[in-house]
N, C-alpha and C positions, 0 to 999 in steps of 0.2 A: 121205595119206602115212604109210607105216609108219616111225616114228621109229627104230625098233630095227634095220631092215634095212640092211646093208651095201651100198654101191654104190661102183663104181670111178670114181675122179675123174682118174686118170692112169695111164699105163704107161711106165715108165722103165728104164734100166739100174738094176743094184742100187744103185750110188753115188748116182745122181740121185734114185731113189726114197727112199733112206734120208735124203738131205738135205731132200727135200719133207716127209717124215714129221716130221722135226725142226722145220721151220718151221711146220707146221700145229699140232704139239703145243705149241710155244712160245706159239701164239695161242689155246690152249685147245681145240683139236680133236683128239680121239683118232683116230689113224690106224693102220691095219694093213697089213702088207705080205703079198702073196701071189705065188707064182710063176705066171706064165701057163702055162708047159709044166708040168704037174703030173706027166707021165709021165717026163720027163727034166730035173728041176729044175736039174741042174748045167750044162746047155747052154741054159737057157731065154733065149729072146729079149728078155725083158723081165719087169719085176716090177710087179704091180698095187698101186697105192696106193688103200686102201679106207677110207671113212669111213662114219658113220651118215647116213642120208638127211636127218635133220632139220638136219645141219651143211652141207649141200650149199650154200646161198646164201653163207654166210660163207666156206666153203672156196674157192669160185670167185672171190671177190673177192681173196683172198690169192694164189691160183695165178695169176690174170691180172696181178698187180702184184708180181713177185718182188723188184724193186729196192727197193720200199718195205718189205717185211717181212723181207728179208735185208739187214741194215744194214751189211754189209761193203763194198758197192759203191756208189760215188757218182760215177761217171764221167758227165759231163753232155754230153760231146762238144761239138757247135756249137749246141745248142738255146738259145732265149732263156732268160734267167734273171731271176727276181725275187728281189730282197733284202728280208728281213723282219726288221728289228731288234726285239729283244725285251729286256725287263728282267724277264720271267717274271710280269708283273702280269696281271690279269683283262683290262685293257683291250689290252694287247699280244697276248694270246691271242685275243681277239675280232678284232682286225686281222689275225692270222695265218690265222683261218678264211676272212675275206674274201679274203685273198691266194690261197688255193687256188682260189677261184672265179674269179678274175682269171687265174690261171695256166692254168686249163682254157680260158679264152677265147684266150689267146695261145699255147697248147700250149708252155707254158714249164715250166722247173723252178724250184724254190725252195730258196734258201739262208736259214736262220734264223741270224741274227747276234746275238751277245751280246758286249759288251765290259765289262771289269771293270777296277777299280783296286785296288792293294794298299791295305791299311789305312792306312799312313802317308801315302799320296797323298791318300786320301779326307780325312783329318783336316786335311790342308794346305789342300785346296780348300774344305772346309766352314767353314774359320776366316775365309775372306773374306766369306761371306754366310751368317749363321745363320737368316735368316728364310725363305729359299726351301727348298722341299721338295727333297730330294736325289734325283738321278736315277741316282746311281752304285750299283753292286753293293754289297751289304753284306757280300759274301763276299771275304776277302782270301786265301783258299786255292784255287788253281786247281782241285784235285780236287773241292772243294765246289761250285764253279761247274759243273764238269762234270756232276756228279750232278743238279744243278738243271736243266741243259740235258737230261739224259737223261729226267727226270720230264716236262719240257714236250713233248720229242719223243714219248714214249710216249702222252701225251694226244692228240696229233695222229694218231698210228698208230691209236689206238682209234677216233677219229672216221671214218677212212678205212675201218677193218675192218667197221664197222657201216653203212657206205654214207651217212653224215651229211655228208660233204665229198667232192669229187672225189679219185680216186686219182692224186695227182700226186707224182712223184718229188721228193724234198727231202733235203737234207743240213743239217748244223749246223756252225757255226764259232764259236770262242771266240778273242777277241783281247784283248790288253791296252791300255788307253788311254782317254782321255776320250771318251764315246760319240759325240758329234757329229763329233769328228775322226776316230774310228775307222771311222765309217760312211762318210764322205766319202772317206777314203783306200781303203777296201776296195771301194767302188763304182767307183773309178777303175781298179782292177785287174780288176774283173769285167765292167764296162761293161753293167749290167743294163737290161733293158727298162723297169723301174719299180721304185720303192722303196715298200714299203706299211708304214705306221706307225701305231700306235695313239696316241691322245691323250686327255688328261683331259677332262672336261666343261668347258663354258664358265666355270662358277662357280669352278671349281677352278684356272684358269689365270691369273687376274688378277695374280698376283705373279711370274709367269714370262715377263714380256715379253721379257727378254733371255735367261733361264736355260732355257728350254723346249729340250729336245733336238730335238723335232720342228721347232720354230720355226727353230733354228740350221740344221738340215739343210735345210729349205725355202729358206732365204736363201742358203746358200753351195753346195749341191750342184747339179751341172750335169745331173742326170738328173730325169725326172718323178718326183714323189712323190705318193702316194695317202694322205692323212691321214684315219684313220677314228676319229671321236670315240667314247668309251666308251658313250655314250647312243644311238649311231646303231643302228637296228634294220635293218641291211642286211648280208646275206651272200651274195646273188645279184645279180651285177652287171647281169643282165638285167632286174631290177626298176627300174632307172633309167629314169624317163620324162620328168623334167624338169630341165634343167641351167641354171644361171645362169653365164654366161660373161662375165667382166669384160674391158672392152677400152678403148681410148682412140683408136681409129681411126688406129692407126699401122702402119707395114709390118710391124713385128714380130708384130702380131696375126695376120697371115696364116699366119706359121710356127706359131703356137700352135693356130690353127684347123685347120691341116693335121695337126699332131700329135695334137690331140684326135680328129679324125675316124679317124686311124689306130689310135689307142689304144682305141677304142671300136667295134671291127669288128662288123658285123651287128646294131647297136643302132639302133633308130629312137626319136628323143626330140624333145621340144619344147625348143628353145634359147632362152632369154631373154638377148639381148645386153645387158649393162649397161654403157652407155658413160659413162665418167667423164672429161670433157673435161680437157685439160691447162690449167693456168692461162694459159698463153700458147700459143695455137694455132700449129702449124707446118705450114703448107700443104704444104711439101716432103715432110714425114714422113707426111702423111695418104695412105692407100691408095684412098680414095673421097672425092668432094666433099660428100656429104650423107648423113644417117641413112638416107634412102630408098634411095640407091645402095649402102649397107652391106648392108642386108637383101637387096636384090636379088642383090648379089654372092654372099652366103652361100647363098641359095636355088638359085643356078645351079651353084655348085661343091660343095655339100655336100647332094645330094638325099635322103639318108637322114633329115635333120633337118628340122623345121619351125622358122622363125625369126620372133621378134618382137624389138622394141628398146625400151629404157627408157634415157633420159639422166637422170643424177643429179648433183648438185654434189658435189665431194669433201667439203665441209664438212657435207653431209647425208647422207653415205653410209651410215652405220649406220641412221639413222631411216629412210631411204627403202628400203634393203634389207629391213628388217624388214616394211615395208608390202608389198613385192613378195613376200616369203616368206609372209606371212599370206594374200594373195590367191591365190597360186599355190604349191602345195607343191612346194618345191625338193628334189630328191633328191641333187643334187651340185652343187658349186661348182667352176668351172674358173678358174684365174688364171694368165695369163702372167707369168713372174716374171723380172725383170731382176737380174742380179748386182750386188750392191754390196760395197764393201770393208768391212772390220770397223768402221772408224770411222764410216762412213755408216750401217751397220746398227744401231749403238749409239744414235745420236741420231734416227735416221729409219727405223724398221724398214719392211720392204716391205709392200706392200698384202696379200700372202699371209699374212704374219706377223700383221698386225692382224686380219684375218678370222678366222684360226686361233683367236685369243684369245676372240672373241666369238660364234662360231657353233658350234652343235652339229650341223652338217650335214657329211657327208664332203666332202673338198675334194681336187682334183687340181691341182698346181702344174705348170706347164710352163716349163722354162728357155728364155729367148730371148736 
């Protein structure tokens, strides 16, 4: 390849060629315009956009994804949407990278969401609990928040530009409010396919039983949530080969199984059903009469997955799950999540919330 040789990457009207030249040069690619009809340039049918041959791979990624590199247009029409809340931390950035791979799977668009509070509101909230780490934006000026979002967005565009993540169309949104409330309200208005959130490592979450933004969203939000721990080495959803699915043999588990099957299309995986029996068995609510029937039902209805089953006592859940994890590498935990009111969540957090605190494994919660 002759790196200095100029090649034509597009032929447009003068206005479109000029716009493409500007887009390429904003991304660091020098572009030259030439008339196609050199003998009569004033009536030329088009203008060539030419670049150095060495820049061709990068230029093609930009040309093929104009909505990503021309940041003025964010019309998502009726395509599925994924919400990615961010606080601009490294772990929320890692979750964002994972979201782009999930979006590729769903053929969805992404909205990166950040909520902030004014300084006076932060001071009032922090006065109630000085021990917990704050999840609220430290910026009380909307322009400063916008600049941080712009930097975050630029990092994503750079990943797309160099082919490190899929070229998914995305937009950004900044709202004022408490993060967990803002996420829930925004999700109601958007109706996302899924919400993808980053979390701290297990050792850093023990003081956050009630205060974790991700935990509160898991418990209250009525959309599937994919939680990505900061220590998880996963950016490609196709690498998920073994899933732990928590259940208790109730009719609602069918809804969660169906949703999981739909949310993981074209993926074949080993599913370990972790059955946690209720303290008082309810025959009416059970959808099969035995563990053997449960596995048979799953194998018949979800042929892409291979199923096995483990029953564990609620009192020994943490210990027994660690044994299962040590024996079988678990890539993803899936938890059907029943909605509780605020009072119930305070004194008895959901199973999903408890697992979130103690596991460094990506987790998907499915509201039922």
